[in-house]
Backbone and ligand atoms as CSV (ligand in chain L), in Angstrom:
chain,resi,resn,atom,element,x,y,z
A,1,MET,N,N,-33.156,60.508,93.766
A,1,MET,CA,C,-32.197,60.349,92.664
A,1,MET,C,C,-30.787,60.651,93.156
A,2,HIS,N,N,-29.944,59.669,93.015
A,2,HIS,CA,C,-28.540,59.726,93.389
A,2,HIS,C,C,-27.837,60.941,92.765
A,3,GLU,N,N,-28.074,61.140,91.475
A,3,GLU,CA,C,-27.392,62.210,90.750
A,3,GLU,C,C,-27.741,63.600,91.268
A,4,LEU,N,N,-28.987,63.768,91.699
A,4,LEU,CA,C,-29.401,65.098,92.165
A,4,LEU,C,C,-28.613,65.495,93.412
A,5,SER,N,N,-28.409,64.539,94.318
A,5,SER,CA,C,-27.647,64.881,95.517
A,5,SER,C,C,-26.189,65.158,95.162
A,6,ILE,N,N,-25.690,64.491,94.137
A,6,ILE,CA,C,-24.308,64.745,93.693
A,6,ILE,C,C,-24.184,66.163,93.138
A,7,VAL,N,N,-25.102,66.527,92.235
A,7,VAL,CA,C,-24.987,67.874,91.655
A,7,VAL,C,C,-25.254,68.940,92.709
A,8,GLN,N,N,-26.099,68.621,93.682
A,8,GLN,CA,C,-26.351,69.604,94.726
A,8,GLN,C,C,-25.074,69.888,95.514
A,9,SER,N,N,-24.296,68.844,95.773
A,9,SER,CA,C,-23.056,69.073,96.499
A,9,SER,C,C,-22.039,69.791,95.618
A,10,VAL,N,N,-22.068,69.520,94.318
A,10,VAL,CA,C,-21.183,70.238,93.386
A,10,VAL,C,C,-21.551,71.723,93.389
A,11,VAL,N,N,-22.841,72.000,93.313
A,11,VAL,CA,C,-23.315,73.388,93.279
A,11,VAL,C,C,-22.935,74.114,94.569
A,12,THR,N,N,-23.106,73.437,95.707
A,12,THR,CA,C,-22.741,74.045,96.986
A,12,THR,C,C,-21.246,74.360,97.031
A,13,THR,N,N,-20.443,73.389,96.617
A,13,THR,CA,C,-18.988,73.570,96.623
A,13,THR,C,C,-18.578,74.743,95.736
A,14,VAL,N,N,-19.121,74.759,94.515
A,14,VAL,CA,C,-18.735,75.792,93.551
A,14,VAL,C,C,-19.244,77.168,93.984
A,15,THR,N,N,-20.495,77.271,94.403
A,15,THR,CA,C,-21.025,78.590,94.756
A,15,THR,C,C,-20.282,79.172,95.957
A,16,GLU,N,N,-19.928,78.307,96.914
A,16,GLU,CA,C,-19.196,78.809,98.083
A,16,GLU,C,C,-17.798,79.280,97.698
A,17,ALA,N,N,-17.122,78.477,96.858
A,17,ALA,CA,C,-15.774,78.848,96.443
A,17,ALA,C,C,-15.797,80.132,95.609
A,18,MET,N,N,-16.819,80.274,94.768
A,18,MET,CA,C,-16.914,81.438,93.896
A,18,MET,C,C,-17.302,82.693,94.683
A,19,ALA,N,N,-18.178,82.518,95.670
A,19,ALA,CA,C,-18.592,83.662,96.489
A,19,ALA,C,C,-17.388,84.267,97.198
A,20,GLU,N,N,-16.474,83.407,97.643
A,20,GLU,CA,C,-15.258,83.890,98.315
A,20,GLU,C,C,-14.406,84.722,97.372
A,21,ARG,N,N,-14.479,84.390,96.103
A,21,ARG,CA,C,-13.666,85.109,95.109
A,21,ARG,C,C,-14.423,86.264,94.475
A,22,GLY,N,N,-15.650,86.468,94.871
A,22,GLY,CA,C,-16.430,87.575,94.342
A,22,GLY,C,C,-16.937,87.362,92.932
A,23,VAL,N,N,-17.026,86.117,92.526
A,23,VAL,CA,C,-17.505,85.802,91.181
A,23,VAL,C,C,-19.025,85.963,91.126
A,24,VAL,N,N,-19.493,86.607,90.066
A,24,VAL,CA,C,-20.935,86.839,89.973
A,24,VAL,C,C,-21.657,85.851,89.062
A,25,ARG,N,N,-20.917,85.242,88.164
A,25,ARG,CA,C,-21.570,84.323,87.242
A,25,ARG,C,C,-20.629,83.206,86.819
A,26,VAL,N,N,-21.138,81.995,86.881
A,26,VAL,CA,C,-20.363,80.832,86.457
A,26,VAL,C,C,-20.832,80.442,85.064
A,27,GLN,N,N,-19.896,80.204,84.152
A,27,GLN,CA,C,-20.264,79.840,82.782
A,27,GLN,C,C,-20.358,78.337,82.575
A,28,SER,N,N,-19.397,77.638,83.125
A,28,SER,CA,C,-19.462,76.186,82.981
A,28,SER,C,C,-18.658,75.490,84.067
A,29,VAL,N,N,-19.045,74.260,84.299
A,29,VAL,CA,C,-18.360,73.430,85.282
A,29,VAL,C,C,-17.996,72.134,84.579
A,30,ARG,N,N,-16.744,71.726,84.756
A,30,ARG,CA,C,-16.298,70.484,84.139
A,30,ARG,C,C,-16.132,69.444,85.248
A,31,LEU,N,N,-16.811,68.342,85.069
A,31,LEU,CA,C,-16.828,67.290,86.071
A,31,LEU,C,C,-16.199,66.022,85.501
A,32,ARG,N,N,-15.300,65.431,86.274
A,32,ARG,CA,C,-14.688,64.164,85.856
A,32,ARG,C,C,-15.478,63.025,86.485
A,33,VAL,N,N,-16.015,62.188,85.642
A,33,VAL,CA,C,-16.872,61.111,86.126
A,33,VAL,C,C,-16.336,59.757,85.658
A,34,GLY,N,N,-15.911,58.952,86.599
A,34,GLY,CA,C,-15.396,57.621,86.274
A,34,GLY,C,C,-16.517,56.659,85.938
A,35,ALA,N,N,-16.192,55.658,85.130
A,35,ALA,CA,C,-17.190,54.677,84.695
A,35,ALA,C,C,-17.767,53.882,85.861
A,36,LEU,N,N,-17.025,53.821,86.980
A,36,LEU,CA,C,-17.501,53.058,88.134
A,36,LEU,C,C,-18.225,53.913,89.167
A,37,SER,N,N,-18.354,55.200,88.893
A,37,SER,CA,C,-18.986,56.077,89.880
A,37,SER,C,C,-20.487,55.829,89.965
A,38,GLY,N,N,-21.029,55.154,88.985
A,38,GLY,CA,C,-22.437,54.768,89.044
A,38,GLY,C,C,-23.418,55.878,88.736
A,39,VAL,N,N,-22.948,56.950,88.117
A,39,VAL,CA,C,-23.883,58.016,87.771
A,39,VAL,C,C,-24.147,58.036,86.271
A,40,VAL,N,N,-25.331,58.488,85.944
A,40,VAL,CA,C,-25.758,58.558,84.548
A,40,VAL,C,C,-25.671,60.016,84.118
A,41,GLU,N,N,-25.004,60.255,82.991
A,41,GLU,CA,C,-24.782,61.646,82.579
A,41,GLU,C,C,-26.094,62.407,82.374
A,42,GLY,N,N,-27.062,61.782,81.734
A,42,GLY,CA,C,-28.343,62.447,81.490
A,42,GLY,C,C,-28.998,62.911,82.779
A,43,ALA,N,N,-28.906,62.060,83.798
A,43,ALA,CA,C,-29.493,62.401,85.086
A,43,ALA,C,C,-28.713,63.523,85.768
A,44,LEU,N,N,-27.400,63.537,85.539
A,44,LEU,CA,C,-26.569,64.612,86.089
A,44,LEU,C,C,-26.972,65.947,85.472
A,45,GLN,N,N,-27.145,65.929,84.147
A,45,GLN,CA,C,-27.516,67.158,83.432
A,45,GLN,C,C,-28.870,67.673,83.908
A,46,PHE,N,N,-29.794,66.754,84.070
A,46,PHE,CA,C,-31.134,67.107,84.521
A,46,PHE,C,C,-31.077,67.690,85.938
A,47,GLY,N,N,-30.348,67.015,86.805
A,47,GLY,CA,C,-30.220,67.471,88.186
A,47,GLY,C,C,-29.506,68.810,88.271
A,48,TYR,N,N,-28.558,69.020,87.376
A,48,TYR,CA,C,-27.769,70.248,87.368
A,48,TYR,C,C,-28.651,71.460,87.104
A,49,GLU,N,N,-29.563,71.303,86.142
A,49,GLU,CA,C,-30.477,72.404,85.830
A,49,GLU,C,C,-31.309,72.789,87.038
A,50,ILE,N,N,-31.786,71.785,87.748
A,50,ILE,CA,C,-32.614,72.034,88.932
A,50,ILE,C,C,-31.775,72.661,90.044
A,51,ALA,N,N,-30.614,72.061,90.286
A,51,ALA,CA,C,-29.791,72.476,91.418
A,51,ALA,C,C,-29.187,73.871,91.247
A,52,THR,N,N,-29.002,74.313,90.004
A,52,THR,CA,C,-28.364,75.614,89.796
A,52,THR,C,C,-29.371,76.768,89.764
A,53,GLU,N,N,-30.630,76.435,89.711
A,53,GLU,CA,C,-31.673,77.472,89.658
A,53,GLU,C,C,-31.552,78.441,90.815
A,54,GLY,N,N,-31.543,79.717,90.498
A,54,GLY,CA,C,-31.493,80.732,91.541
A,54,GLY,C,C,-30.119,80.942,92.144
A,55,THR,N,N,-29.084,80.309,91.563
A,55,THR,CA,C,-27.726,80.513,92.062
A,55,THR,C,C,-26.919,81.250,90.990
A,56,ILE,N,N,-25.677,81.576,91.318
A,56,ILE,CA,C,-24.819,82.242,90.331
A,56,ILE,C,C,-24.448,81.280,89.195
A,57,MET,N,N,-24.863,80.031,89.355
A,57,MET,CA,C,-24.564,79.021,88.332
A,57,MET,C,C,-25.736,78.784,87.394
A,58,GLU,N,N,-26.819,79.487,87.622
A,58,GLU,CA,C,-27.994,79.289,86.782
A,58,GLU,C,C,-27.651,79.571,85.325
A,59,GLY,N,N,-28.059,78.679,84.440
A,59,GLY,CA,C,-27.802,78.848,83.012
A,59,GLY,C,C,-26.421,78.396,82.578
A,60,SER,N,N,-25.600,77.972,83.525
A,60,SER,CA,C,-24.258,77.533,83.138
A,60,SER,C,C,-24.305,76.113,82.586
A,61,ARG,N,N,-23.199,75.725,81.984
A,61,ARG,CA,C,-23.110,74.444,81.306
A,61,ARG,C,C,-22.381,73.432,82.181
A,62,LEU,N,N,-22.870,72.232,82.158
A,62,LEU,CA,C,-22.170,71.152,82.851
A,62,LEU,C,C,-21.495,70.281,81.798
A,63,GLU,N,N,-20.171,70.226,81.882
A,63,GLU,CA,C,-19.428,69.371,80.949
A,63,GLU,C,C,-18.984,68.137,81.712
A,64,VAL,N,N,-19.340,67.001,81.191
A,64,VAL,CA,C,-18.976,65.750,81.843
A,64,VAL,C,C,-17.835,65.078,81.082
A,65,VAL,N,N,-16.744,64.869,81.792
A,65,VAL,CA,C,-15.610,64.163,81.203
A,65,VAL,C,C,-15.707,62.718,81.675
A,66,ALA,N,N,-16.064,61.829,80.767
A,66,ALA,CA,C,-16.235,60.424,81.118
A,66,ALA,C,C,-14.888,59.708,81.115
A,67,LEU,N,N,-14.557,59.099,82.248
A,67,LEU,CA,C,-13.276,58.402,82.365
A,67,LEU,C,C,-13.487,56.897,82.361
A,68,PRO,N,N,-12.829,56.197,81.471
A,68,PRO,CA,C,-12.960,54.736,81.457
A,68,PRO,C,C,-12.228,54.115,82.648
A,69,VAL,N,N,-12.510,52.861,82.902
A,69,VAL,CA,C,-11.816,52.155,83.970
A,69,VAL,C,C,-10.414,51.793,83.485
A,70,VAL,N,N,-9.445,52.034,84.354
A,70,VAL,CA,C,-8.069,51.641,84.041
A,70,VAL,C,C,-7.594,50.715,85.155
A,71,ILE,N,N,-7.100,49.555,84.780
A,71,ILE,CA,C,-6.563,48.624,85.769
A,71,ILE,C,C,-5.069,48.469,85.549
A,72,TYR,N,N,-4.421,47.958,86.592
A,72,TYR,CA,C,-3.009,47.639,86.445
A,72,TYR,C,C,-2.899,46.124,86.322
A,73,CYS,N,N,-2.260,45.683,85.281
A,73,CYS,CA,C,-2.067,44.256,85.077
A,73,CYS,C,C,-0.644,43.877,85.481
A,74,GLY,N,N,-0.553,43.009,86.507
A,74,GLY,CA,C,0.750,42.581,86.994
A,74,GLY,C,C,1.484,41.709,85.993
A,75,THR,N,N,0.729,40.961,85.205
A,75,THR,CA,C,1.332,40.073,84.208
A,75,THR,C,C,2.016,40.878,83.099
A,76,CYS,N,N,1.321,41.919,82.640
A,76,CYS,CA,C,1.888,42.766,81.576
A,76,CYS,C,C,2.753,43.887,82.156
A,77,SER,N,N,2.683,44.070,83.475
A,77,SER,CA,C,3.347,45.202,84.132
A,77,SER,C,C,2.975,46.523,83.476
A,78,SER,N,N,1.690,46.664,83.160
A,78,SER,CA,C,1.285,47.928,82.565
A,78,SER,C,C,-0.178,48.225,82.875
A,79,LEU,N,N,-0.547,49.457,82.622
A,79,LEU,CA,C,-1.916,49.886,82.827
A,79,LEU,C,C,-2.728,49.518,81.595
A,80,ALA,N,N,-3.979,49.175,81.801
A,80,ALA,CA,C,-4.831,48.827,80.672
A,80,ALA,C,C,-6.206,49.457,80.851
A,81,GLU,N,N,-6.684,50.033,79.784
A,81,GLU,CA,C,-7.985,50.676,79.802
A,81,GLU,C,C,-9.053,49.643,79.435
A,82,LEU,N,N,-10.107,49.576,80.231
A,82,LEU,CA,C,-11.172,48.608,79.963
A,82,LEU,C,C,-12.282,49.257,79.149
A,83,GLU,N,N,-12.892,48.445,78.297
A,83,GLU,CA,C,-13.973,48.986,77.470
A,83,GLU,C,C,-15.283,49.075,78.220
A,84,GLY,N,N,-15.463,48.220,79.193
A,84,GLY,CA,C,-16.711,48.249,79.957
A,84,GLY,C,C,-16.443,48.093,81.431
A,85,VAL,N,N,-17.492,47.865,82.208
A,85,VAL,CA,C,-17.314,47.696,83.647
A,85,VAL,C,C,-17.788,46.309,84.091
A,86,GLN,N,N,-17.992,45.423,83.123
A,86,GLN,CA,C,-18.492,44.095,83.456
A,86,GLN,C,C,-17.363,43.135,83.826
A,87,SER,N,N,-16.261,43.254,83.112
A,87,SER,CA,C,-15.175,42.316,83.305
A,87,SER,C,C,-13.882,43.046,83.636
A,88,PHE,N,N,-13.262,42.640,84.775
A,88,PHE,CA,C,-12.015,43.285,85.170
A,88,PHE,C,C,-10.839,42.390,84.813
A,89,ARG,N,N,-10.704,42.202,83.511
A,89,ARG,CA,C,-9.601,41.401,83.012
A,89,ARG,C,C,-8.761,42.265,82.089
A,90,CYS,N,N,-7.471,42.007,82.115
A,90,CYS,CA,C,-6.568,42.726,81.223
A,90,CYS,C,C,-6.963,42.434,79.776
A,91,PRO,N,N,-7.205,43.452,78.980
A,91,PRO,CA,C,-7.601,43.223,77.588
A,91,PRO,C,C,-6.485,42.617,76.734
A,92,THR,N,N,-5.276,42.692,77.226
A,92,THR,CA,C,-4.147,42.150,76.454
A,92,THR,C,C,-3.938,40.656,76.730
A,93,CYS,N,N,-3.875,40.286,78.031
A,93,CYS,CA,C,-3.555,38.891,78.353
A,93,CYS,C,C,-4.698,38.148,79.034
A,94,GLY,N,N,-5.741,38.850,79.436
A,94,GLY,CA,C,-6.902,38.185,80.026
A,94,GLY,C,C,-6.810,37.896,81.512
A,95,THR,N,N,-5.730,38.306,82.152
A,95,THR,CA,C,-5.591,38.077,83.589
A,95,THR,C,C,-6.549,38.984,84.368
A,96,PRO,N,N,-7.308,38.413,85.312
A,96,PRO,CA,C,-8.194,39.258,86.117
A,96,PRO,C,C,-7.376,40.180,87.021
A,97,SER,N,N,-7.862,41.390,87.188
A,97,SER,CA,C,-7.160,42.321,88.066
A,97,SER,C,C,-8.148,43.162,88.844
A,98,GLY,N,N,-7.898,43.293,90.140
A,98,GLY,CA,C,-8.744,44.132,90.973
A,98,GLY,C,C,-8.035,45.425,91.311
A,99,ASP,N,N,-6.917,45.645,90.660
A,99,ASP,CA,C,-6.103,46.827,90.937
A,99,ASP,C,C,-6.588,47.989,90.057
A,100,ILE,N,N,-7.604,48.656,90.555
A,100,ILE,CA,C,-8.240,49.708,89.758
A,100,ILE,C,C,-7.528,51.043,89.976
A,101,ARG,N,N,-7.067,51.621,88.877
A,101,ARG,CA,C,-6.306,52.878,88.986
A,101,ARG,C,C,-7.112,54.088,88.539
A,102,GLN,N,N,-8.190,53.852,87.833
A,102,GLN,CA,C,-9.041,54.957,87.403
A,102,GLN,C,C,-10.439,54.410,87.181
A,103,GLY,N,N,-11.437,55.278,87.413
A,103,GLY,CA,C,-12.811,54.864,87.130
A,103,GLY,C,C,-13.780,55.195,88.245
A,104,ARG,N,N,-13.234,55.552,89.438
A,104,ARG,CA,C,-14.124,55.872,90.550
A,104,ARG,C,C,-14.267,57.383,90.753
A,105,GLU,N,N,-13.651,58.162,89.874
A,105,GLU,CA,C,-13.640,59.609,90.044
A,105,GLU,C,C,-15.041,60.212,89.989
A,106,LEU,N,N,-15.207,61.208,90.800
A,106,LEU,CA,C,-16.407,62.027,90.731
A,106,LEU,C,C,-15.957,63.353,91.329
A,107,GLU,N,N,-15.354,64.175,90.489
A,107,GLU,CA,C,-14.736,65.372,91.014
A,107,GLU,C,C,-14.818,66.532,90.031
A,108,ILE,N,N,-14.743,67.721,90.595
A,108,ILE,CA,C,-14.782,68.920,89.766
A,108,ILE,C,C,-13.394,69.132,89.191
A,109,GLU,N,N,-13.311,69.195,87.870
A,109,GLU,CA,C,-12.008,69.423,87.247
A,109,GLU,C,C,-11.714,70.907,87.142
A,110,SER,N,N,-12.703,71.674,86.646
A,110,SER,CA,C,-12.491,73.112,86.521
A,110,SER,C,C,-13.817,73.844,86.465
A,111,VAL,N,N,-13.717,75.122,86.741
A,111,VAL,CA,C,-14.900,75.987,86.716
A,111,VAL,C,C,-14.563,77.198,85.866
A,112,GLU,N,N,-15.400,77.473,84.882
A,112,GLU,CA,C,-15.180,78.638,84.032
A,112,GLU,C,C,-16.098,79.755,84.527
A,113,ILE,N,N,-15.527,80.918,84.709
A,113,ILE,CA,C,-16.316,82.011,85.285
A,113,ILE,C,C,-16.350,83.227,84.386
A,114,GLU,N,N,-17.295,84.070,84.698
A,114,GLU,CA,C,-17.390,85.349,84.000
A,114,GLU,C,C,-16.912,86.383,85.011
A,115,GLU,N,N,-15.888,87.121,84.643
A,115,GLU,CA,C,-15.359,88.118,85.569
A,115,GLU,C,C,-16.318,89.307,85.645
A,116,ALA,N,N,-16.421,89.873,86.825
A,116,ALA,CA,C,-17.261,91.045,86.995
A,116,ALA,C,C,-16.664,92.202,86.195
A,117,ALA,N,N,-17.523,92.927,85.501
A,117,ALA,CA,C,-17.055,94.035,84.660
A,117,ALA,C,C,-16.565,95.196,85.517
L,1,ZN,ZN,ZN,-2.144,41.770,81.029
């Protein structure tokens, strides 16, 4: 499963960064996921539970921020948000565009932690 390897790398990144800071418990992780990244949120959530087991992230929440595809349309000279990933045409004028400005993201936006008492 593609998603499991993704969450495993997220868990590795977060646990290593948190260990350096002496964090004992992670409460939640916010992940930015573009529509073109090819991952399914349900599978991410499932993989996250498995991957966090036995780590300082066990029991924490995975928040997925879904980002739509945004293209740049040269005809309109503006950015346009697409409703799906099937057609890369400007929704305003219909011109096809391969100039993708958003949608491939797969990155950690933030990590919420519990400070040691
Ligand atoms: Zn346009």
